[in-house]
Steps between C-alpha positions, in 0.01 A plus 500: 500500500698267275771285655865576432818296534588722797186377678631144476832595654328694779306187597821296498660763724203463735550124518867546584409747774237269648719188497781706649294504820592132541867588544726195500200265475494572125805367315425659163247640256568398141304675228464341157263523205421811295577754773847355553562464125387855430233413243185590692191590298323729744151383588550163327805343663457319829584720796809300584653156531690474824613256766544598862744258658471451876763347722456130562458555875187710440316191374601302809362749752123552495515843661766630263320354199166658592668837557666478159174390339320800647754740351484328160119496502493875564750548217282293265193706591679826421615364165146389413375852577768687305597266218473679163482169310376142554588372845530154642664386825875466488699235683669472837750218527739326735852610408626139488218344297509447121265716293262381224690433180264719295644810670857387558673647195365854520520500878871424487602696191269774371425631847588766755575468870281765661578431865745294702746242375565389143414130534440435131797263470338284771159472332422170330210280399429132546470238229129434580438875464671502162292204387181675609604819319545301180124432496402868534445563128256214463306611809482857364370368169230300678393794716498734201282282280170660617623829350407359159136584576583864427592413144137417418319744726291735284594819685770555759407707804741734676543235769576239234768726354659553839509124562653430159760772544608378843533145370703618200738687729543186710567291190769736377662505845479136602435268207837518315699442817272212605548340157876532548474327837315211333814456289728521806621845390539729799527868421319828540203661329720711274678194358201266478386575143854477363557167676169361374586588141833323537343191654198487266611611150219647293290607798307819420504724808326793333207467741720610789607812311134570418427506873797731559377732224153504656648591840684795348180654371363798698158331524552125453136417579349747255449250217330175611552339162872567514510327840308207354740481206806493729333237718438284193864536398608403851274192509653377173849569636435314825366194320794496257745542788327219691533262205865589445583456868335157512685387186829630638453331835401172333814513285715562806337209683577249227799275574 
């Protein structure tokens, strides 16, 4: 049976119920990402992006920490079994610790408090974390370079198409915002393209819309050559964006 948006919300409800077993040990659950924004693409969007914040004292008491970890592990297992879309582990965090800068904006703005206290005005990131986040685009480009092999492969298998499609989804979701972070622009996914166009005049972001158009198709994997064409467009976009970012950063570094 095909996944629906309702399936996503049911899994979130299950997480809230499971973490509720921790009582006061859990300070808050903050949901962000596509489920919180309301722009889920069923079966394609990640299951959820969420932080479970535990009270500081839990991390100082081995028994309390292991009890909390057991509850969270069981919750993770249930999500993995029921998730209608891609699933990866979410985060549990000490309520007083700073969070990674890459998640800070959406976690504190485009988010929903699902359980416990609203601690979003207390969430912050460190300067080293912000500096690390500013390198994310260049690391993504390096890791994505092997995808170019699919541009010259004679025939794409079904598995090839699935790999390409998943990578394209990730690029649309993460690459614009990571490029913004490289420029010390801290916003959300919805604003990233607009901010990039302002910062880098003349940048052609049509490749991102091509991915979005592909995702809206009833059968996005049906035409391997269309996937290859979008991938080629994306590769050209990434290389152009890389060059523009480097030039911009060099200009800013000049005295």
